[in-house]
DOKE-665411 format. One line per 10 residues: number of its first residue (from 0); their letters; for each residue x, y, z of N, C-alpha, C. Coordinates in steps of 0.02 Angstrom, whole numbers, plus 50000, padded with zeros to 5 digits. Layout:
// residues N
NUM	a	X,Y,Z,X,Y,Z,X,Y,Z ~ ...
// end
This chain:
// residues 336
0	mektivsacl	55074,56030,56613,55065,55958,56623,55087,55940,56691 ~ 55049,55896,56726,55069,55874,56791,55133,55833,56788 ~ 55168,55832,56843,55232,55795,56844,55219,55721,56835 ~ 55262,55691,56793,55250,55620,56772,55317,55585,56765 ~ 55321,55524,56790,55378,55483,56778,55365,55439,56718 ~ 55420,55413,56686,55412,55375,56625,55466,55321,56622 ~ 55449,55263,56594,55499,55213,56582,55555,55240,56536 ~ 55616,55239,56561,55671,55272,56525,55680,55245,56457 ~ 55667,55180,56445,55677,55151,56377,55632,55184,56325 ~ 55574,55213,56347,55528,55244,56301,55553,55313,56277
10	tgcacrydgk	55604,55342,56313,55632,55406,56295,55694,55399,56252 ~ 55717,55335,56241,55776,55325,56200,55836,55301,56239 ~ 55827,55293,56305,55883,55268,56349,55891,55193,56336 ~ 55952,55172,56321,55965,55101,56306,55973,55062,56370 ~ 55919,55051,56405,55921,55016,56469,55877,54954,56471 ~ 55848,54934,56414,55808,54876,56412,55849,54812,56423 ~ 55816,54756,56436,55852,54695,56452,55903,54677,56396 ~ 55887,54693,56333,55932,54674,56279,55982,54730,56262 ~ 55987,54781,56306,56035,54834,56295,56012,54886,56246 ~ 55950,54884,56227,55921,54931,56177,55868,54974,56210
20	svpdplvram	55843,55020,56170,55786,55061,56191,55728,55049,56145 ~ 55670,55068,56164,55609,55061,56122,55575,55131,56124 ~ 55609,55182,56094,55582,55249,56099,55515,55257,56066 ~ 55469,55288,56100,55405,55307,56071,55411,55380,56050 ~ 55394,55395,55987,55405,55464,55963,55373,55517,56004 ~ 55311,55508,56027,55277,55559,56066,55306,55563,56137 ~ 55318,55507,56167,55347,55506,56233,55416,55539,56233 ~ 55456,55525,56181,55521,55555,56176,55518,55631,56174 ~ 55469,55655,56134,55460,55728,56127,55436,55758,56193 ~ 55393,55724,56227,55369,55749,56293,55428,55752,56344
30	feagdlvpvc	55473,55703,56339,55533,55703,56382,55578,55763,56364 ~ 55589,55772,56297,55633,55825,56275,55604,55894,56295 ~ 55537,55898,56300,55503,55961,56319,55508,55972,56394 ~ 55533,55923,56431,55543,55931,56503,55482,55911,56544 ~ 55435,55875,56513,55373,55857,56548,55377,55788,56582 ~ 55428,55751,56569,55434,55682,56597,55501,55672,56632 ~ 55499,55634,56686,55562,55613,56721,55572,55539,56710 ~ 55626,55519,56677,55635,55446,56662,55661,55406,56722 ~ 55637,55345,56728,55662,55298,56776,55666,55230,56744 ~ 55713,55187,56767,55714,55118,56745,55715,55076,56808
40	pevlgglatp	55658,55047,56827,55656,55009,56891,55707,54951,56894 ~ 55717,54918,56836,55764,54862,56837,55835,54886,56855 ~ 55855,54940,56823,55921,54968,56838,55924,54993,56912 ~ 55870,55028,56932,55870,55050,57001,55875,54993,57050 ~ 55849,54935,57031,55852,54878,57074,55919,54842,57072 ~ 55967,54866,57034,56033,54838,57033,56047,54789,56978 ~ 56001,54780,56930,56014,54734,56875,56056,54767,56820 ~ 56096,54727,56788,56141,54750,56736,56104,54761,56669 ~ 56135,54798,56625,56111,54806,56557,56169,54790,56510 ~ 56159,54740,56465,56098,54699,56457,56094,54648,56513
50	rdpaeivsee	56035,54615,56516,56022,54565,56569,55977,54511,56540 ~ 55974,54455,56574,55930,54401,56549,55858,54422,56555 ~ 55817,54406,56504,55746,54422,56509,55714,54384,56567 ~ 55663,54418,56597,55629,54388,56654,55554,54394,56645 ~ 55518,54351,56679,55444,54354,56677,55417,54335,56746 ~ 55355,54356,56759,55323,54336,56822,55300,54263,56812 ~ 55331,54218,56851,55316,54146,56842,55268,54119,56894 ~ 55257,54160,56949,55212,54135,57001,55183,54196,57038 ~ 55119,54192,57055,55087,54244,57095,55090,54228,57170 ~ 55084,54165,57188,55088,54145,57259,55128,54080,57263
60	pfwicteagi	55190,54084,57286,55224,54147,57304,55240,54189,57243 ~ 55249,54256,57252,55261,54300,57196,55335,54295,57177 ~ 55348,54268,57117,55414,54260,57093,55423,54291,57023 ~ 55480,54323,57014,55500,54344,56947,55567,54309,56935 ~ 55569,54270,56882,55629,54229,56867,55653,54241,56795 ~ 55715,54229,56784,55742,54229,56717,55726,54164,56683 ~ 55735,54160,56619,55723,54097,56584,55766,54040,56608 ~ 55824,54057,56636,55869,54005,56665,55847,53986,56735 ~ 55795,54016,56762,55769,53997,56827,55798,54037,56885 ~ 55835,54091,56872,55865,54131,56925,55811,54177,56952
70	nvtaeyssga	55801,54176,57017,55752,54219,57051,55777,54289,57057 ~ 55742,54337,57025,55761,54408,57027,55705,54450,57059 ~ 55663,54419,57097,55607,54453,57128,55630,54511,57171 ~ 55683,54501,57209,55706,54552,57254,55730,54614,57217 ~ 55765,54605,57161,55790,54661,57121,55731,54699,57090 ~ 55683,54663,57062,55625,54696,57031,55584,54734,57084 ~ 55576,54704,57142,55536,54737,57196,55572,54798,57221 ~ 55637,54792,57231,55676,54851,57253,55671,54907,57201 ~ 55678,54891,57138,55674,54943,57086,55606,54976,57085 ~ 55553,54936,57096,55485,54965,57097,55477,55015,57154
80	nqaldvarai	55503,54998,57212,55497,55043,57270,55540,55106,57260 ~ 55597,55098,57227,55639,55156,57214,55607,55201,57162 ~ 55572,55172,57113,55535,55212,57066,55481,55252,57100 ~ 55446,55223,57148,55398,55258,57188,55430,55314,57229 ~ 55490,55302,57253,55526,55356,57291,55540,55415,57245 ~ 55561,55401,57183,55573,55455,57135,55509,55495,57122 ~ 55455,55459,57112,55391,55492,57098,55370,55536,57157 ~ 55379,55512,57214,55360,55553,57276,55406,55613,57283 ~ 55472,55604,57268,55519,55658,57274,55502,55718,57229 ~ 55476,55703,57169,55462,55756,57122,55388,55775,57124
90	ganrailksk	55349,55742,57163,55278,55758,57168,55236,55731,57110 ~ 55260,55674,57080,55225,55648,57023,55165,55606,57045 ~ 55110,55615,57010,55049,55574,57022,55034,55527,56966 ~ 55073,55530,56913,55061,55490,56854,55125,55456,56831 ~ 55117,55401,56796,55173,55365,56766,55151,55338,56697 ~ 55199,55346,56650,55191,55314,56583,55241,55257,56580 ~ 55217,55196,56582,55263,55138,56588,55260,55095,56524 ~ 55315,55062,56509,55321,55019,56451,55275,54959,56456 ~ 55236,54949,56404,55187,54893,56404,55223,54825,56403 ~ 55189,54776,56433,55207,54705,56431,55265,54684,56476
100	spscgsvriy	55300,54731,56504,55360,54716,56546,55339,54686,56611 ~ 55380,54640,56640,55365,54613,56705,55373,54662,56761 ~ 55403,54719,56744,55409,54776,56791,55356,54827,56777 ~ 55353,54848,56715,55315,54908,56698,55246,54893,56663 ~ 55233,54834,56641,55171,54820,56608,55112,54838,56652 ~ 55063,54872,56623,55006,54895,56662,54938,54867,56637 ~ 54938,54833,56580,54877,54805,56553,54887,54732,56539 ~ 54941,54716,56503,54957,54645,56489,55030,54632,56504 ~ 55045,54571,56521,55115,54548,56533,55123,54478,56505 ~ 55186,54459,56498,55199,54390,56474,55183,54340,56528
110	dgsfqgrlis	55161,54280,56508,55127,54233,56555,55177,54190,56596 ~ 55242,54201,56590,55290,54165,56630,55316,54102,56598 ~ 55295,54087,56535,55317,54028,56500,55374,54041,56453 ~ 55392,54104,56444,55446,54124,56398,55430,54103,56326 ~ 55366,54098,56311,55344,54080,56243,55313,54138,56205 ~ 55318,54196,56234,55289,54257,56199,55215,54263,56205 ~ 55184,54227,56252,55113,54230,56262,55095,54285,56313 ~ 55045,54324,56297,55023,54378,56340,54960,54362,56377 ~ 54957,54388,56440,54895,54381,56479,54878,54448,56511 ~ 54818,54455,56535,54801,54516,56572,54839,54518,56638
120	gmgvtarvlr	54869,54575,56654,54906,54579,56717,54948,54639,56720 ~ 54983,54649,56777,55027,54706,56789,55094,54684,56814 ~ 55145,54721,56792,55212,54711,56819,55218,54738,56889 ~ 55273,54722,56921,55280,54740,56993,55282,54814,57003 ~ 55316,54853,56962,55317,54925,56971,55249,54956,56960 ~ 55214,54932,56908,55144,54959,56896,55100,54943,56958 ~ 55110,54885,56988,55068,54870,57048,55085,54914,57107 ~ 55150,54926,57117,55172,54967,57174,55147,55039,57165 ~ 55153,55066,57107,55132,55136,57093,55057,55143,57099 ~ 55020,55096,57071,54948,55099,57076,54924,55092,57148
130	asgmdvinee	54958,55048,57186,54939,55038,57256,54949,55103,57296 ~ 54995,55145,57272,55009,55208,57309,54959,55262,57288 ~ 54917,55247,57239,54867,55296,57216,54885,55333,57152 ~ 54942,55312,57121,54963,55346,57058,54924,55318,56999 ~ 54914,55362,56950,54882,55344,56886,54936,55316,56841 ~ 54929,55254,56817,54979,55221,56777,54950,55206,56709 ~ 54982,55229,56655,54960,55213,56587,55020,55188,56547 ~ 55007,55156,56489,55062,55135,56447,55072,55184,56390 ~ 55119,55170,56344,55135,55218,56293,55078,55225,56242 ~ 55042,55171,56230,54984,55177,56184,54929,55220,56213
140	earkeflsac	54916,55212,56276,54866,55256,56308,54890,55329,56311 ~ 54954,55338,56323,54981,55406,56324,54973,55438,56255 ~ 54984,55399,56202,54978,55428,56136,54907,55453,56125 ~ 54858,55411,56142,54788,55431,56132,54772,55495,56170 ~ 54799,55500,56232,54783,55557,56273,54818,55622,56252 ~ 54882,55616,56236,54922,55678,56224,54927,55700,56152 ~ 54907,55658,56103,54908,55681,56035,54862,55741,56024 ~ 54811,55745,56066,54764,55802,56057,54798,55868,56076 ~ 54854,55864,56113,54888,55925,56133,54942,55945,56082 ~ 54949,55904,56031,55002,55914,55981,54980,55961,55926
150	trilmlrhak	55027,55994,55893,55015,56033,55833,55024,55988,55773 ~ 54975,55991,55728,54978,55951,55666,54985,56000,55608 ~ 55038,55991,55571,55051,56033,55512,55044,55989,55450 ~ 54992,56003,55409,54982,55966,55348,55024,56001,55293 ~ 55066,55962,55261,55112,55987,55209,55087,55965,55142 ~ 55063,56014,55103,55034,56001,55036,55082,56021,54981 ~ 55102,55970,54942,55141,55985,54883,55092,56004,54825 ~ 55110,56053,54787,55066,56077,54735,55050,56022,54684 ~ 54994,56031,54648,54974,55984,54597,55014,55998,54533 ~ 55006,55957,54481,55044,55966,54420,55031,56034,54387
160	svfstddqgr	55084,56063,54363,55079,56131,54333,55099,56130,54260 ~ 55086,56184,54227,55107,56194,54157,55177,56221,54157 ~ 55221,56184,54124,55293,56206,54127,55302,56275,54095 ~ 55342,56314,54128,55360,56380,54104,55426,56401,54136 ~ 55462,56444,54102,55522,56471,54132,55507,56521,54188 ~ 55444,56541,54191,55422,56587,54245,55406,56544,54305 ~ 55455,56532,54348,55447,56486,54405,55394,56511,54454 ~ 55391,56577,54462,55341,56602,54510,55271,56606,54483 ~ 55265,56618,54417,55199,56630,54390,55164,56572,54357 ~ 55196,56515,54348,55162,56461,54311,55109,56429,54354
170	glseagaaaa	55049,56417,54323,54994,56392,54358,54983,56318,54347 ~ 54927,56291,54369,54914,56221,54366,54890,56200,54297 ~ 54905,56138,54278,54875,56111,54218,54801,56095,54232 ~ 54766,56074,54179,54697,56058,54189,54690,55997,54237 ~ 54735,55948,54228,54733,55891,54273,54752,55910,54345 ~ 54800,55958,54349,54822,55979,54416,54767,56017,54452 ~ 54729,56058,54416,54673,56095,54445,54620,56047,54471 ~ 54607,55995,54430,54555,55946,54450,54580,55907,54513 ~ 54643,55889,54515,54671,55854,54573,54667,55897,54636 ~ 54680,55962,54630,54676,56007,54688,54606,56011,54713
180	kdlaenlpvd	54557,56012,54667,54486,56015,54689,54466,55949,54722 ~ 54490,55892,54695,54472,55827,54724,54501,55824,54794 ~ 54561,55847,54804,54593,55843,54869,54552,55881,54922 ~ 54530,55942,54902,54491,55983,54947,54425,55947,54964 ~ 54395,55915,54916,54332,55879,54928,54341,55819,54973 ~ 54398,55785,54968,54406,55723,55001,54440,55730,55071 ~ 54465,55789,55087,54495,55797,55154,54439,55789,55204 ~ 54450,55746,55256,54395,55735,55303,54366,55797,55334 ~ 54300,55802,55334,54267,55863,55358,54278,55875,55433 ~ 54293,55820,55468,54304,55829,55542,54376,55851,55556
190	lqldaiyssp	54415,55859,55504,54483,55884,55515,54478,55962,55516 ~ 54483,55991,55574,54475,56063,55585,54540,56099,55570 ~ 54539,56142,55520,54598,56183,55504,54595,56251,55539 ~ 54650,56271,55569,54653,56335,55602,54678,56391,55554 ~ 54718,56370,55504,54746,56418,55459,54773,56382,55397 ~ 54779,56420,55341,54812,56394,55282,54867,56443,55260 ~ 54927,56417,55254,54984,56457,55231,55004,56429,55162 ~ 55037,56473,55123,55059,56451,55057,55122,56489,55036 ~ 55163,56457,54996,55213,56489,54956,55177,56540,54911 ~ 55206,56597,54898,55174,56645,54853,55175,56625,54779
200	yrramdtarp	55209,56569,54763,55212,56549,54693,55142,56524,54672 ~ 55124,56538,54611,55056,56528,54589,55031,56455,54595 ~ 55074,56407,54576,55052,56339,54576,55037,56312,54646 ~ 55071,56339,54696,55055,56320,54766,54991,56354,54787 ~ 54983,56419,54771,54923,56456,54790,54861,56423,54756 ~ 54868,56405,54691,54812,56375,54656,54792,56307,54684 ~ 54840,56270,54711,54827,56204,54740,54790,56214,54808 ~ 54806,56266,54844,54775,56277,54909,54707,56311,54903 ~ 54695,56345,54848,54635,56386,54843,54568,56347,54851 ~ 54559,56289,54818,54496,56253,54829,54484,56235,54902
210	lsekrnleil	54536,56220,54939,54528,56203,55008,54512,56267,55050 ~ 54544,56322,55031,54532,56385,55067,54459,56408,55058 ~ 54434,56397,54998,54364,56415,54983,54317,56372,55020 ~ 54332,56307,55021,54286,56260,55054,54284,56270,55130 ~ 54343,56287,55157,54347,56295,55230,54340,56368,55251 ~ 54329,56414,55202,54321,56486,55217,54380,56512,55259 ~ 54439,56497,55234,54498,56521,55267,54543,56560,55216 ~ 54569,56614,55239,54614,56656,55196,54679,56616,55187 ~ 54710,56624,55129,54777,56594,55118,54828,56647,55138 ~ 54869,56630,55187,54920,56674,55212,54986,56659,55176
220	qdmrlrerkv	55011,56708,55140,55072,56696,55101,55136,56706,55144 ~ 55186,56665,55132,55247,56671,55168,55305,56655,55119 ~ 55349,56704,55107,55403,56695,55060,55450,56639,55079 ~ 55453,56623,55144,55498,56569,55166,55477,56500,55141 ~ 55414,56496,55116,55387,56433,55091,55398,56422,55017 ~ 55434,56470,54985,55444,56467,54912,55488,56405,54894 ~ 55487,56387,54831,55528,56333,54807,55601,56355,54801 ~ 55644,56304,54804,55716,56319,54796,55731,56346,54727 ~ 55770,56398,54723,55792,56426,54660,55849,56385,54634 ~ 55843,56359,54572,55894,56317,54544,55955,56359,54521
230	adepiedfda	55943,56407,54479,55999,56448,54451,55970,56508,54416 ~ 56016,56552,54395,55992,56613,54357,55971,56594,54288 ~ 56002,56540,54259,55987,56517,54191,55960,56448,54192 ~ 55917,56428,54144,55892,56359,54139,55950,56308,54136 ~ 55939,56250,54164,55991,56197,54162,55964,56139,54120 ~ 56010,56101,54091,55990,56046,54047,55973,55982,54084 ~ 56010,55964,54134,56000,55900,54169,55978,55912,54241 ~ 55915,55921,54252,55888,55936,54318,55901,55879,54365 ~ 55890,55817,54342,55898,55758,54385,55969,55752,54415 ~ 56018,55766,54371,56088,55762,54394,56102,55817,54444
240	faacqwldes	56074,55876,54432,56083,55933,54478,56052,55916,54544 ~ 55990,55888,54544,55956,55872,54608,55993,55819,54648 ~ 56021,55768,54613,56060,55717,54645,56121,55747,54678 ~ 56153,55794,54645,56212,55827,54673,56194,55864,54738 ~ 56136,55896,54737,56116,55936,54796,56102,55890,54855 ~ 56071,55831,54844,56059,55786,54899,56122,55752,54923 ~ 56171,55745,54880,56236,55719,54901,56277,55770,54941 ~ 56271,55831,54920,56306,55888,54953,56258,55945,54963 ~ 56232,55951,55024,56179,55999,55037,56205,56073,55035 ~ 56269,56082,55029,56297,56149,55020,56306,56168,54947
250	fylpggesld	56293,56120,54903,56305,56131,54831,56251,56177,54802 ~ 56271,56224,54758,56224,56267,54723,56254,56291,54658 ~ 56212,56313,54612,56233,56339,54548,56231,56416,54554 ~ 56265,56452,54509,56264,56525,54512,56194,56552,54512 ~ 56181,56595,54562,56117,56626,54567,56064,56583,54600 ~ 56083,56520,54617,56035,56473,54648,56044,56465,54722 ~ 56006,56420,54751,56009,56406,54823,56034,56336,54837 ~ 56069,56328,54890,56086,56260,54912,56029,56232,54956 ~ 56029,56165,54965,55979,56134,55009,55986,56159,55080 ~ 56047,56174,55099,56057,56201,55168,56018,56267,55176
260	evtargkeav	56021,56309,55124,55984,56373,55130,55909,56363,55130 ~ 55885,56316,55089,55813,56301,55087,55792,56274,55154 ~ 55832,56226,55182,55816,56197,55245,55811,56249,55300 ~ 55858,56296,55302,55862,56346,55355,55797,56389,55356 ~ 55778,56413,55298,55717,56457,55296,55655,56417,55303 ~ 55655,56353,55279,55597,56312,55286,55583,56291,55359 ~ 55639,56272,55391,55630,56251,55463,55609,56311,55504 ~ 55639,56368,55491,55621,56429,55528,55545,56442,55519 ~ 55520,56438,55459,55450,56452,55446,55403,56401,55480 ~ 55422,56338,55476,55379,56287,55505,55375,56294,55582
270	laiesrhrgk	55433,56307,55614,55432,56315,55687,55395,56380,55707 ~ 55399,56432,55667,55360,56493,55682,55287,56481,55677 ~ 55267,56445,55626,55196,56432,55615,55172,56385,55670 ~ 55210,56335,55688,55192,56290,55743,55182,56328,55808 ~ 55225,56374,55825,55222,56412,55886,55158,56455,55886 ~ 55141,56483,55828,55084,56529,55821,55019,56491,55826 ~ 55017,56426,55809,54955,56387,55810,54962,56325,55853 ~ 54997,56330,55907,55013,56271,55949,54947,56237,55971 ~ 54949,56171,55962,54892,56131,55981,54836,56128,55927 ~ 54847,56162,55872,54797,56166,55819,54822,56127,55757
280	tvliashgtw	54782,56127,55704,54800,56096,55641,54801,56151,55588 ~ 54859,56157,55553,54866,56204,55499,54889,56169,55436 ~ 54879,56202,55379,54903,56175,55315,54953,56223,55284 ~ 55008,56194,55256,55056,56233,55221,55060,56206,55149 ~ 55048,56248,55101,55052,56229,55029,55119,56252,55004 ~ 55158,56205,54976,55225,56223,54954,55247,56179,54897 ~ 55311,56159,54897,55342,56129,54839,55382,56068,54858 ~ 55396,56025,54809,55429,55962,54823,55497,55967,54855 ~ 55542,56006,54827,55609,56013,54858,55606,56045,54924 ~ 55565,56096,54932,55556,56130,54996,55531,56080,55049
290	mgavfhafdp	55481,56040,55032,55456,55990,55079,55508,55939,55095 ~ 55542,55914,55045,55592,55862,55058,55648,55887,55104 ~ 55670,55950,55094,55723,55978,55135,55698,55987,55207 ~ 55636,56008,55217,55609,56016,55285,55600,55947,55317 ~ 55574,55899,55283,55567,55833,55311,55634,55804,55333 ~ 55685,55815,55289,55753,55791,55304,55783,55825,55366 ~ 55765,55889,55375,55793,55926,55433,55770,55894,55498 ~ 55709,55872,55500,55682,55842,55560,55694,55767,55564 ~ 55696,55736,55507,55704,55664,55505,55757,55646,55451 ~ 55819,55637,55472,55874,55623,55425,55862,55561,55381
300	gfgypewkal	55815,55517,55403,55799,55459,55364,55761,55474,55300 ~ 55734,55534,55295,55700,55556,55234,55754,55587,55189 ~ 55767,55551,55135,55822,55573,55093,55802,55576,55019 ~ 55852,55568,54977,55842,55576,54904,55788,55528,54876 ~ 55791,55462,54893,55739,55418,54865,55668,55439,54887 ~ 55660,55458,54950,55595,55480,54974,55572,55544,54939 ~ 55619,55588,54927,55602,55650,54892,55579,55635,54821 ~ 55616,55590,54788,55598,55571,54719,55528,55539,54715 ~ 55506,55509,54770,55442,55473,54770,55382,55519,54785 ~ 55395,55582,54801,55341,55631,54813,55297,55640,54750
310	qmpdlwemvf	55233,55643,54761,55187,55649,54706,55162,55722,54700 ~ 55120,55735,54649,55091,55800,54637,55015,55790,54624 ~ 54972,55811,54668,54989,55839,54733,55006,55783,54782 ~ 55032,55801,54839,55048,55754,54892,55031,55786,54959 ~ 55010,55749,55006,54992,55777,55072,55020,55735,55127 ~ 55060,55769,55170,55093,55738,55226,55073,55776,55290 ~ 55088,55744,55346,55073,55775,55411,55136,55773,55453 ~ 55154,55830,55481,55206,55832,55533,55173,55847,55600 ~ 55193,55811,55651,55163,55818,55718,55218,55846,55764 ~ 55200,55896,55801,55246,55928,55850,55214,55929,55919
320	ykgiwvetrr	55256,55920,55969,55233,55926,56039,55275,55985,56071 ~ 55241,56038,56083,55274,56098,56111,55335,56120,56071 ~ 55330,56118,56005,55385,56137,55962,55436,56085,55948 ~ 55427,56025,55974,55474,55970,55963,55442,55920,55914 ~ 55480,55904,55862,55453,55859,55811,55441,55790,55839 ~ 55383,55763,55824,55365,55694,55845,55370,55646,55788 ~ 55338,55658,55732,55337,55611,55676,55314,55645,55612 ~ 55328,55613,55555,55303,55634,55491,55273,55575,55457 ~ 55213,55584,55428,55180,55528,55393,55143,55553,55332 ~ 55132,55509,55285,55097,55528,55224,55021,55521,55237
330	vieame	54984,55573,55218,54912,55575,55232,54870,55550,55173 ~ 54893,55565,55112,54855,55545,55053,54844,55468,55053 ~ 54895,55430,55073,54888,55358,55076,54828,55339,55117 ~ 54820,55371,55174,54763,55356,55219,54695,55375,55188 ~ 54697,55425,55143,54636,55449,55112,54616,55405,55052 ~ 54665,55371,55021,54652,55334,54961,54613,55269,54973
// end
């Protein structure tokens, strides 16, 4: 990727006027991958964080003022020129700038009335960079452009199965088999799959099989995708056991696995598959607890309630940029 500067607030730096950041998941991942150099023109111009919000209130003469009427044009202009100096120093020809800002906005900005109204226009930094010949885009445009370079991993939880003490060998129920077939039929045909991986457990394999047949792709088995082993012996209260594991990820029963152990092998498998198929779309068929543990590993906000809400079957998508997690979202919702 060519050298690019980016508004620092989009990477998670708390330098916005209100002392906060507005991280964009993809931009943050691109920064963590080393592809972006963050700048904050307002801070470079000498303004404090937090600071009073400002808007462009006049074009001729060109004024940027705070809501209290304080003229901060000099600080914004200085920051814009220093951002250009940074870009030139690193040889950057592109910039990803925060939308709507009086400094960084490149398509629309606030109209100067401090009423939240937007107009077509550019902030002062966007103007300076474009005048120098740089390509300037905002975070929404960056998302459209760079998502195509991301790896998409579809995570498929198996359909309903027939209960059996044989955890590895139990297959799908009649309703589960029908649901697996429906999912394969309804997955958008323009979604190109590069590979299909599965837990070797029968219920996961059977859920992936209709899709593998429809897409003419072999199912690649990986033991790291197997479900968490509960214990050597059947337990009476599974719900209580599961709640204990989510409260203490190191907790396990004799002969069983902790969530920490499931997370470690699951994360290792996902990152290995991502590296092998970088920039492509692959599908992993697995199990509810395995998926929940992996989701939680990348996004701590995914916890016990979210795991309890997983369906059978269920389909989610994890997006990675050069091996760095960007986001996780449910796909079946979009298909329904």
